[in-house]
Residue frames as qw, qx, qy, qz and C-alpha x, y, z in Angstrom:
[[0.666, -0.113, -0.361, -0.643, 39.53, -34.93, 50.18],
 [0.463, -0.247, 0.746, -0.410, 38.13, -37.21, 52.87],
 [0.565, 0.146, -0.702, -0.408, 37.43, -40.73, 51.64],
 [0.727, -0.240, 0.458, -0.453, 35.16, -43.18, 53.45],
 [0.446, 0.365, -0.796, -0.185, 36.63, -46.62, 52.84],
 [0.848, -0.256, 0.191, -0.422, 34.60, -49.63, 53.96],
 [0.216, 0.481, -0.849, 0.024, 36.69, -52.66, 54.89],
 [0.921, -0.242, -0.187, -0.243, 36.17, -56.26, 55.87],
 [0.577, -0.691, 0.435, -0.020, 38.33, -57.87, 58.53],
 [0.924, 0.085, 0.313, 0.203, 39.59, -60.61, 56.22],
 [0.527, 0.800, -0.063, 0.278, 41.53, -57.99, 54.31],
 [0.779, -0.295, -0.156, 0.531, 43.94, -57.70, 57.17],
 [0.350, -0.679, -0.029, 0.645, 46.52, -54.90, 57.25],
 [0.520, 0.355, 0.446, 0.636, 46.68, -54.02, 53.54],
 [0.068, 0.838, 0.273, 0.468, 44.80, -50.68, 53.69],
 [0.535, -0.827, -0.052, 0.165, 46.29, -49.84, 57.07],
 [0.679, -0.143, 0.241, 0.679, 49.74, -49.88, 55.48],
 [0.277, 0.582, 0.359, 0.675, 48.54, -47.25, 53.02],
 [0.299, -0.891, -0.208, -0.273, 47.19, -45.13, 55.86],
 [0.720, -0.619, 0.011, 0.314, 50.01, -45.65, 58.37],
 [0.615, -0.197, 0.311, 0.697, 52.70, -44.75, 55.86],
 [0.066, 0.641, 0.010, -0.765, 51.04, -41.72, 54.28],
 [0.248, 0.051, 0.765, 0.592, 50.23, -43.25, 50.90],
 [0.109, 0.753, 0.645, 0.065, 46.64, -42.04, 50.88],
 [0.155, -0.870, -0.092, 0.459, 47.83, -38.57, 51.91],
 [0.373, -0.305, 0.530, 0.698, 50.48, -38.63, 49.18],
 [0.113, 0.292, 0.733, 0.603, 47.71, -38.82, 46.60],
 [0.197, -0.218, -0.043, -0.955, 45.55, -36.12, 48.20],
 [0.638, -0.373, -0.564, -0.368, 43.27, -38.44, 50.16],
 [0.240, -0.352, 0.633, -0.646, 42.28, -38.43, 53.81],
 [0.576, -0.100, -0.753, -0.302, 41.00, -41.98, 54.11],
 [0.537, -0.329, 0.455, -0.629, 38.62, -42.89, 56.91],
 [0.382, 0.124, -0.907, -0.128, 38.94, -46.66, 57.34],
 [0.620, -0.175, 0.323, -0.693, 35.73, -48.16, 58.69],
 [0.027, -0.079, 0.995, 0.048, 35.16, -51.86, 59.36],
 [0.695, 0.146, 0.121, -0.694, 31.86, -53.10, 57.98],
 [0.611, -0.005, 0.791, 0.033, 31.03, -56.75, 57.46],
 [0.214, -0.102, 0.662, 0.711, 31.24, -57.44, 53.73],
 [0.069, 0.554, 0.775, 0.297, 27.56, -57.80, 52.80],
 [0.139, -0.865, -0.371, 0.306, 26.70, -54.69, 54.79],
 [0.296, -0.483, 0.288, 0.772, 29.62, -52.85, 53.21],
 [0.164, 0.224, 0.715, 0.642, 28.09, -53.47, 49.79],
 [0.085, -0.766, -0.634, -0.060, 24.75, -52.18, 51.07],
 [0.280, -0.759, -0.116, 0.576, 26.42, -49.10, 52.54],
 [0.262, -0.202, 0.490, 0.807, 28.03, -48.41, 49.17],
 [0.053, 0.474, 0.742, 0.472, 24.71, -48.72, 47.35],
 [0.211, -0.837, -0.486, 0.137, 23.17, -46.33, 49.89],
 [0.307, 0.797, -0.040, 0.519, 25.94, -43.80, 49.24],
 [0.603, -0.794, 0.070, -0.022, 27.28, -44.02, 52.82],
 [0.604, -0.470, 0.497, 0.409, 30.63, -45.41, 51.64],
 [0.482, 0.741, -0.233, -0.404, 32.20, -44.52, 48.32],
 [0.495, 0.504, -0.706, -0.040, 34.83, -47.23, 48.11],
 [0.859, -0.362, 0.245, -0.266, 34.90, -50.75, 49.53],
 [0.163, 0.479, -0.862, -0.035, 37.40, -53.53, 49.97],
 [0.766, 0.003, 0.464, -0.446, 35.17, -56.58, 49.57],
 [0.437, -0.111, 0.852, 0.265, 35.00, -59.86, 47.68],
 [0.207, 0.086, -0.617, -0.754, 33.70, -60.56, 44.18],
 [0.098, -0.384, -0.918, 0.029, 30.86, -62.61, 45.67],
 [0.014, 0.643, 0.477, -0.599, 29.23, -59.45, 47.02],
 [0.126, 0.411, -0.344, -0.835, 29.79, -57.56, 43.78],
 [0.117, -0.105, -0.899, -0.409, 28.10, -60.46, 41.98],
 [0.037, -0.544, -0.792, 0.275, 25.06, -60.24, 44.25],
 [0.074, 0.621, 0.136, -0.769, 24.75, -56.51, 43.63],
 [0.120, 0.293, -0.592, -0.741, 25.13, -56.84, 39.86],
 [0.101, -0.246, -0.930, -0.252, 22.58, -59.66, 39.54],
 [0.031, -0.656, -0.649, 0.384, 20.15, -57.49, 41.52],
 [0.307, 0.805, 0.348, 0.370, 20.66, -54.61, 39.07],
 [0.380, -0.880, -0.009, 0.283, 22.99, -52.56, 41.29],
 [0.506, 0.806, -0.189, 0.241, 26.05, -50.57, 40.28],
 [0.531, -0.717, 0.436, 0.115, 29.34, -51.92, 41.66],
 [0.845, 0.470, -0.230, 0.109, 32.50, -53.17, 40.01],
 [0.762, -0.528, 0.178, 0.330, 35.89, -54.44, 41.21],
 [0.446, 0.874, -0.182, 0.063, 38.90, -52.51, 39.91],
 [0.113, 0.631, -0.740, 0.207, 41.75, -54.05, 41.94],
 [0.920, -0.170, -0.325, -0.136, 42.27, -57.64, 43.03],
 [0.143, -0.731, 0.567, -0.351, 44.15, -57.95, 46.32],
 [0.498, -0.226, 0.820, -0.168, 43.58, -61.65, 46.81],
 [0.559, 0.397, -0.437, -0.582, 43.40, -63.70, 43.65],
 [0.516, 0.034, -0.851, -0.089, 43.06, -67.21, 45.03],
 [0.723, -0.553, -0.232, -0.342, 40.95, -68.89, 47.67],
 [0.428, 0.363, -0.612, 0.557, 43.20, -68.53, 50.70],
 [0.615, -0.550, 0.132, -0.550, 41.51, -69.70, 53.89],
 [0.125, 0.227, -0.927, 0.269, 42.31, -72.16, 56.64],
 [0.720, -0.353, -0.393, -0.450, 39.58, -74.61, 57.57],
 [0.097, 0.370, -0.716, 0.584, 40.16, -74.76, 61.31],
 [0.705, -0.393, -0.517, -0.285, 38.53, -77.14, 63.78],
 [0.562, -0.698, 0.281, -0.344, 38.38, -77.54, 67.53],
 [0.051, -0.543, 0.833, -0.091, 41.03, -79.78, 69.18],
 [0.652, 0.003, 0.686, -0.324, 38.47, -82.58, 69.64],
 [0.791, 0.557, 0.047, -0.248, 38.12, -82.93, 65.86],
 [0.576, -0.432, 0.607, 0.335, 40.83, -85.38, 64.81],
 [0.251, 0.026, 0.771, 0.585, 39.66, -86.06, 61.26],
 [0.270, -0.062, -0.355, -0.893, 37.03, -84.99, 58.76],
 [0.451, -0.336, -0.791, -0.240, 34.53, -87.69, 59.80],
 [0.271, -0.338, -0.634, 0.640, 34.38, -86.12, 63.26],
 [0.146, 0.128, -0.012, -0.981, 32.43, -83.23, 61.69],
 [0.319, -0.291, -0.777, -0.458, 29.49, -85.45, 60.76],
 [0.424, -0.662, -0.618, -0.030, 26.41, -84.27, 62.63],
 [0.435, -0.458, -0.241, 0.737, 28.28, -81.20, 63.87],
 [0.168, 0.944, 0.249, -0.133, 27.99, -77.43, 63.34],
 [0.599, 0.036, 0.216, 0.770, 30.27, -75.39, 61.07],
 [0.044, 0.806, 0.170, -0.565, 30.37, -71.57, 60.83],
 [0.619, 0.384, 0.479, 0.490, 30.31, -70.30, 57.25],
 [0.167, -0.210, 0.078, 0.960, 30.24, -66.50, 57.56],
 [0.461, 0.424, 0.090, -0.775, 27.79, -64.49, 55.48],
 [0.814, 0.278, 0.481, -0.169, 25.76, -66.70, 53.09],
 [0.736, 0.655, 0.106, 0.137, 27.40, -65.48, 49.88],
 [0.152, -0.910, 0.374, 0.093, 30.79, -64.44, 51.21],
 [0.492, 0.574, -0.654, 0.015, 34.21, -65.80, 50.28],
 [0.228, -0.344, 0.824, -0.387, 34.43, -67.65, 53.62],
 [0.780, 0.153, 0.393, -0.462, 31.18, -69.47, 52.83],
 [0.792, 0.526, -0.259, -0.171, 32.47, -70.60, 49.44],
 [0.184, 0.570, -0.770, 0.220, 35.78, -71.60, 51.05],
 [0.533, -0.182, 0.695, -0.448, 33.81, -73.76, 53.48],
 [0.871, 0.338, 0.129, -0.333, 31.96, -75.52, 50.65],
 [0.589, 0.619, -0.519, 0.025, 35.28, -76.16, 48.90],
 [0.106, -0.488, 0.789, -0.358, 36.86, -77.45, 52.13],
 [0.723, -0.018, 0.540, -0.431, 33.99, -79.83, 52.86],
 [0.843, 0.481, -0.107, -0.217, 34.13, -81.11, 49.29],
 [0.390, 0.631, -0.652, 0.156, 37.90, -81.66, 49.51],
 [0.245, -0.341, 0.796, -0.435, 37.43, -83.51, 52.82],
 [0.250, -0.093, -0.929, -0.257, 34.76, -85.76, 51.32],
 [0.080, 0.376, 0.718, -0.580, 31.87, -84.31, 53.31],
 [0.124, -0.410, -0.557, -0.712, 28.42, -83.51, 51.92],
 [0.197, -0.176, 0.408, -0.874, 26.41, -81.29, 54.29],
 [0.741, -0.093, -0.079, -0.660, 23.00, -82.88, 53.64],
 [0.831, 0.070, -0.549, -0.053, 24.24, -86.46, 53.56],
 [0.567, 0.064, -0.614, 0.546, 26.54, -86.07, 56.57],
 [0.404, -0.802, -0.440, -0.025, 24.21, -83.83, 58.58],
 [0.462, -0.087, -0.142, 0.871, 26.77, -81.02, 58.77],
 [0.024, -0.880, -0.461, 0.110, 24.88, -77.96, 60.01],
 [0.444, 0.289, 0.093, 0.843, 26.09, -74.76, 58.36],
 [0.215, -0.795, -0.432, 0.368, 25.60, -71.72, 60.58],
 [0.357, 0.716, 0.160, 0.578, 25.64, -68.23, 59.09],
 [0.499, -0.736, -0.138, 0.436, 27.90, -66.45, 61.57],
 [0.406, 0.909, 0.083, 0.050, 28.95, -63.23, 59.88],
 [0.209, 0.884, -0.388, 0.153, 32.25, -61.61, 60.74],
 [0.620, 0.334, -0.650, 0.286, 35.59, -63.15, 61.67],
 [0.099, -0.337, 0.649, -0.675, 35.50, -62.30, 65.42],
 [0.759, -0.091, 0.174, -0.621, 32.05, -63.89, 65.65],
 [0.897, 0.204, -0.375, -0.110, 33.25, -67.12, 64.01],
 [0.402, 0.378, -0.684, 0.476, 36.35, -67.26, 66.20],
 [0.369, -0.292, 0.498, -0.729, 34.26, -66.67, 69.33],
 [0.884, 0.003, -0.026, -0.466, 31.84, -69.44, 68.33],
 [0.764, 0.308, -0.550, 0.134, 34.77, -71.80, 67.75],
 [0.169, 0.363, -0.671, 0.624, 36.32, -71.02, 71.12],
 [0.531, -0.189, 0.384, -0.731, 32.99, -71.32, 72.91],
 [0.216, -0.003, 0.976, 0.013, 32.30, -74.72, 71.34],
 [0.543, 0.474, 0.316, -0.617, 29.18, -73.48, 69.57],
 [0.778, 0.559, -0.199, -0.206, 30.66, -74.72, 66.29],
 [0.890, -0.252, 0.294, 0.242, 33.27, -77.37, 65.57],
 [0.588, 0.006, 0.393, 0.707, 34.97, -75.71, 62.59],
 [0.237, 0.904, 0.186, -0.302, 35.14, -72.55, 60.50],
 [0.672, 0.435, 0.152, 0.579, 36.98, -71.08, 57.52],
 [0.302, -0.899, -0.052, 0.312, 39.25, -68.27, 58.69],
 [0.423, 0.867, -0.248, 0.087, 41.92, -66.05, 57.20],
 [0.834, 0.179, -0.371, 0.366, 45.52, -67.38, 57.32],
 [0.086, 0.617, -0.377, 0.686, 46.67, -64.57, 59.63],
 [0.664, -0.483, 0.234, -0.521, 44.73, -66.25, 62.45],
 [0.896, 0.117, -0.428, -0.007, 46.37, -69.64, 61.92],
 [0.445, 0.311, -0.623, 0.563, 49.37, -69.18, 64.25],
 [0.324, -0.343, 0.384, -0.794, 47.20, -67.79, 67.04],
 [0.843, -0.126, 0.024, -0.523, 44.62, -70.59, 66.95],
 [0.854, 0.177, -0.480, 0.090, 47.01, -73.48, 66.39],
 [0.209, 0.385, -0.621, 0.650, 48.99, -72.25, 69.41],
 [0.534, -0.227, 0.369, -0.726, 45.74, -72.66, 71.37],
 [0.410, -0.073, 0.902, -0.113, 45.42, -76.27, 70.20],
 [0.690, 0.517, 0.219, -0.457, 43.04, -75.86, 67.28],
 [0.616, -0.055, 0.688, 0.381, 43.66, -77.96, 64.16],
 [0.341, 0.524, -0.343, -0.701, 44.02, -76.92, 60.54],
 [0.764, 0.190, 0.608, -0.104, 42.00, -79.61, 58.77],
 [0.655, 0.489, 0.409, 0.406, 42.70, -78.08, 55.36],
 [0.184, -0.552, 0.152, 0.799, 44.90, -75.26, 54.10],
 [0.592, 0.668, 0.440, -0.098, 42.67, -74.21, 51.23],
 [0.134, 0.884, -0.298, -0.334, 45.36, -71.90, 49.86],
 [0.324, -0.411, 0.805, 0.279, 47.51, -74.93, 49.03],
 [0.615, 0.418, 0.669, -0.008, 44.77, -76.18, 46.71],
 [0.192, -0.268, 0.395, 0.857, 45.73, -73.20, 44.50],
 [0.263, 0.629, 0.726, 0.089, 42.18, -72.45, 43.39],
 [0.132, 0.206, 0.195, 0.950, 41.89, -69.29, 41.25],
 [0.215, -0.715, -0.662, 0.068, 39.34, -67.18, 43.07],
 [0.135, 0.510, -0.009, 0.850, 38.74, -63.43, 43.05],
 [0.441, -0.565, -0.610, 0.338, 38.34, -62.69, 46.72],
 [0.223, -0.771, -0.224, 0.553, 39.26, -59.35, 48.25],
 [0.449, 0.332, 0.358, 0.748, 39.41, -56.35, 45.95],
 [0.011, -0.309, -0.145, 0.940, 38.88, -52.62, 45.61],
 [0.135, 0.541, 0.797, 0.232, 35.26, -51.96, 44.65],
 [0.078, 0.313, 0.092, -0.942, 33.54, -48.78, 43.48],
 [0.555, 0.610, 0.493, -0.278, 30.54, -47.82, 41.39],
 [0.540, 0.312, 0.471, 0.624, 30.89, -47.41, 37.63],
 [0.034, 0.931, 0.302, 0.201, 29.16, -44.07, 38.10],
 [0.449, -0.827, 0.154, 0.300, 32.05, -42.88, 40.29],
 [0.652, -0.079, 0.473, 0.587, 34.53, -44.00, 37.63],
 [0.344, 0.627, 0.469, 0.518, 32.77, -41.80, 35.09],
 [0.145, -0.950, -0.215, -0.173, 32.17, -38.77, 37.31],
 [0.307, -0.887, 0.344, -0.008, 35.49, -38.63, 39.19],
 [0.922, 0.292, -0.195, 0.163, 38.13, -40.58, 37.25],
 [0.287, 0.649, -0.481, 0.514, 41.03, -38.68, 38.85],
 [0.566, -0.500, 0.428, -0.496, 39.81, -39.55, 42.35],
 [0.986, 0.001, 0.087, -0.139, 39.48, -43.20, 41.41],
 [0.748, 0.491, -0.318, 0.314, 42.96, -43.30, 39.91],
 [0.009, -0.660, 0.511, -0.551, 44.47, -41.71, 43.03],
 [0.793, -0.347, 0.329, -0.378, 42.78, -44.29, 45.26],
 [0.974, 0.214, -0.047, 0.053, 44.13, -47.08, 43.08],
 [0.475, 0.648, -0.416, 0.425, 47.63, -45.59, 43.11],
 [0.352, -0.620, 0.490, -0.502, 47.64, -45.43, 46.91],
 [0.915, -0.166, 0.285, -0.231, 46.60, -49.07, 47.27],
 [0.877, 0.421, -0.147, 0.179, 49.02, -50.27, 44.58],
 [0.218, 0.699, -0.488, 0.475, 51.86, -48.40, 46.32],
 [0.629, -0.487, 0.445, -0.412, 50.87, -50.05, 49.60],
 [0.991, 0.106, 0.071, -0.037, 51.16, -53.44, 47.91],
 [0.653, 0.575, -0.312, 0.382, 54.66, -52.58, 46.68],
 [0.200, -0.701, 0.460, -0.507, 55.57, -51.26, 50.15],
 [0.861, -0.299, 0.316, -0.263, 54.58, -54.61, 51.68],
 [0.954, 0.268, 0.004, 0.138, 56.62, -56.55, 49.12],
 [0.336, 0.763, -0.399, 0.381, 59.77, -54.44, 49.67],
 [0.793, -0.199, -0.490, 0.301, 61.96, -56.46, 52.10],
 [0.312, 0.219, -0.330, 0.863, 63.45, -53.27, 53.54],
 [0.405, -0.385, 0.008, -0.829, 59.99, -52.37, 54.88],
 [0.583, -0.183, -0.792, 0.001, 59.57, -55.62, 56.80],
 [0.249, -0.185, -0.635, 0.707, 59.81, -54.07, 60.27],
 [0.257, 0.074, 0.055, -0.962, 57.31, -51.33, 59.40],
 [0.604, -0.092, -0.553, -0.567, 54.84, -53.78, 57.87],
 [0.522, -0.186, -0.802, 0.224, 55.14, -56.15, 60.83],
 [0.036, -0.116, -0.464, 0.877, 54.45, -53.24, 63.19],
 [0.481, 0.018, -0.174, -0.859, 51.24, -52.51, 61.30],
 [0.628, -0.093, -0.736, -0.234, 50.29, -56.20, 61.31],
 [0.363, -0.156, -0.757, 0.521, 50.83, -56.44, 65.05],
 [0.162, 0.102, 0.266, -0.945, 48.82, -53.29, 65.69],
 [0.562, 0.029, -0.351, -0.749, 45.99, -54.48, 63.48],
 [0.754, -0.075, -0.616, -0.215, 45.78, -58.18, 64.38],
 [0.480, -0.637, 0.414, -0.440, 47.17, -58.01, 67.94],
 [0.882, 0.130, -0.452, -0.014, 49.00, -61.32, 67.52],
 [0.650, -0.739, 0.148, -0.096, 51.28, -60.55, 70.45],
 [0.764, -0.385, 0.417, 0.307, 54.22, -62.86, 69.76],
 [0.058, 0.682, -0.480, -0.549, 56.99, -62.06, 67.23],
 [0.229, -0.089, 0.916, 0.318, 56.85, -65.51, 65.60],
 [0.341, 0.599, 0.713, -0.128, 53.13, -65.10, 64.92],
 [0.197, 0.854, -0.012, -0.480, 53.67, -61.65, 63.45],
 [0.115, -0.490, 0.717, 0.482, 56.47, -63.03, 61.27],
 [0.315, 0.217, 0.910, 0.163, 54.22, -65.83, 59.99],
 [0.308, 0.776, 0.476, -0.277, 51.42, -63.37, 59.22],
 [0.061, 0.779, -0.310, -0.541, 53.88, -61.13, 57.37],
 [0.171, -0.257, 0.855, 0.417, 55.16, -64.01, 55.23],
 [0.325, 0.454, 0.830, -0.012, 51.60, -65.21, 54.50],
 [0.237, 0.832, 0.215, -0.454, 50.58, -61.70, 53.48],
 [0.037, 0.647, -0.531, -0.546, 53.46, -61.33, 51.02],
 [0.265, -0.023, 0.928, 0.260, 52.72, -64.77, 49.58],
 [0.297, 0.581, 0.755, -0.068, 49.04, -64.09, 48.87],
 [0.136, 0.838, 0.129, -0.513, 49.31, -60.46, 47.76],
 [0.727, 0.463, 0.331, 0.384, 49.82, -60.12, 43.97],
 [0.410, -0.316, 0.104, 0.849, 52.53, -57.64, 42.95],
 [0.149, -0.050, -0.391, -0.907, 50.32, -56.42, 40.13],
 [0.207, 0.255, 0.810, -0.486, 46.95, -56.38, 41.86],
 [0.434, 0.095, -0.370, -0.816, 44.64, -56.39, 38.87],
 [0.773, 0.027, 0.437, -0.459, 41.50, -58.54, 39.15],
 [0.092, -0.223, 0.903, 0.355, 41.65, -61.88, 37.37],
 [0.652, 0.095, -0.276, -0.700, 38.91, -62.97, 34.99],
 [0.566, 0.054, -0.822, -0.011, 39.74, -66.62, 35.78],
 [0.110, -0.061, -0.749, 0.650, 39.21, -65.98, 39.49],
 [0.450, 0.131, 0.160, -0.869, 35.87, -64.27, 38.88],
 [0.646, 0.100, -0.596, -0.467, 34.78, -67.17, 36.68],
 [0.385, -0.035, -0.877, 0.284, 35.42, -69.53, 39.62],
 [0.158, 0.120, 0.505, -0.840, 33.35, -67.29, 41.92],
 [0.579, 0.147, -0.177, -0.782, 30.42, -67.27, 39.49],
 [0.602, 0.079, -0.768, -0.203, 30.61, -71.03, 39.03],
 [0.264, -0.068, -0.836, 0.476, 30.72, -71.82, 42.78],
 [0.286, 0.117, 0.341, -0.888, 27.92, -69.38, 43.63],
 [0.674, 0.124, -0.326, -0.652, 25.63, -70.98, 41.07],
 [0.541, 0.119, -0.833, -0.002, 26.73, -74.53, 41.89],
 [0.235, -0.148, -0.798, 0.535, 25.97, -74.20, 45.61],
 [0.147, -0.700, -0.665, -0.216, 22.73, -72.29, 45.12],
 [0.318, -0.468, -0.288, 0.773, 24.04, -69.10, 46.69],
 [0.275, 0.617, -0.013, -0.737, 23.03, -67.06, 43.65],
 [0.689, 0.314, 0.637, 0.144, 21.57, -69.00, 40.69],
 [0.409, 0.902, 0.116, -0.076, 21.71, -65.83, 38.56],
 [0.337, -0.723, 0.480, 0.364, 25.52, -65.85, 38.81],
 [0.630, 0.068, 0.692, 0.345, 25.62, -68.35, 35.95],
 [0.434, 0.803, 0.395, 0.104, 24.14, -65.66, 33.67],
 [0.079, -0.959, 0.177, 0.207, 27.08, -63.28, 34.20],
 [0.780, 0.436, -0.189, 0.406, 30.44, -63.00, 32.52],
 [0.633, -0.346, -0.238, 0.651, 33.52, -62.02, 34.56],
 [0.241, 0.240, 0.151, 0.928, 33.54, -58.67, 32.75],
 [0.354, -0.689, -0.414, -0.479, 30.17, -57.90, 34.36],
 [0.704, -0.639, -0.258, 0.170, 31.83, -58.03, 37.79],
 [0.573, -0.487, 0.116, 0.649, 35.24, -56.44, 37.22],
 [0.413, 0.909, 0.024, 0.040, 36.63, -53.47, 35.30],
 [0.838, -0.130, 0.089, 0.522, 40.28, -53.87, 34.35],
 [0.420, 0.807, 0.127, 0.395, 40.73, -50.45, 32.77],
 [0.231, -0.936, 0.214, -0.159, 42.33, -48.47, 35.64],
 [0.748, -0.465, 0.440, 0.175, 44.74, -51.21, 36.69],
 [0.781, 0.356, 0.353, 0.374, 45.60, -51.92, 33.06],
 [0.248, 0.926, 0.007, 0.283, 46.30, -48.22, 32.46],
 [0.404, -0.836, 0.369, -0.041, 48.71, -48.02, 35.41],
 [0.834, -0.170, 0.468, 0.236, 50.42, -51.24, 34.36],
 [0.689, 0.545, 0.295, 0.377, 50.88, -50.23, 30.73],
 [0.085, 0.966, -0.088, 0.229, 52.19, -46.79, 31.75],
 [0.616, 0.315, -0.531, 0.489, 54.95, -48.45, 33.81],
 [0.371, -0.672, 0.215, -0.603, 53.62, -47.03, 37.10],
 [0.912, -0.371, 0.068, -0.158, 53.48, -50.43, 38.81],
 [0.883, 0.212, -0.165, 0.384, 56.87, -51.63, 37.54],
 [0.235, 0.668, -0.278, 0.648, 58.54, -48.44, 38.75],
 [0.620, -0.653, 0.153, -0.407, 57.40, -49.16, 42.29],
 [0.956, -0.237, 0.134, 0.112, 59.66, -52.20, 42.31]]
């Protein structure tokens, strides 16, 4: 069965490991991995163009509050894990006053990471005249940073070694703040769960096995090869750093976390990104049943 799987770049090599090492095929799936910026991925899913997405809980929240049918069934990144990176000319947080910052899509995880970073650095956009530019995908934000069109942006940790080697500064490692946050996850419609439960379970098994494959030290060389192919980091030390960062952020049991979703809902309402988010409960955004079933059956433990 061919599976159209919409991805966002921030997810890095996780699904590629499943594809490169035959884990989708093992479970009877021929996955077609297509990169779509997160908000558009959610729209493509609602339009029936993509059946499964790897997107953040922010986008699921927007769909649910608008009456749409999406739910997150796996959590592949359960804390806010971004680097707030600035141009070399920015020596300290105050240097961002009156400057432009790229925030990604308005309701995306990168946008919320930016709000958190500015708050941690003592900056208030309106008071300090920090202009927040909605530059969507990761390559667009990196290009704007390099071109000097913005002074800072929140980017995934995999890009840290590459940009710091070019002289850019990490003003804040948001991951070290250890903020529970349901970011990247496997998202489907509840209708698909009801109509094709076996398909859904096979997709989940393939992704969960990919997570275990990444965590197995004996697979380091294979995972690094996939990382290098996907991110094109070029130098072995950068690939090594990306590999270690990936293993650190990736939960061994990748079930969504209700605590992380609660943080998403709170931040979205607090920063005016979606006032209706305050009306939701975490259970409106995630469905734990498939992951819980695999965990209780011992499937996940056996992988380790």
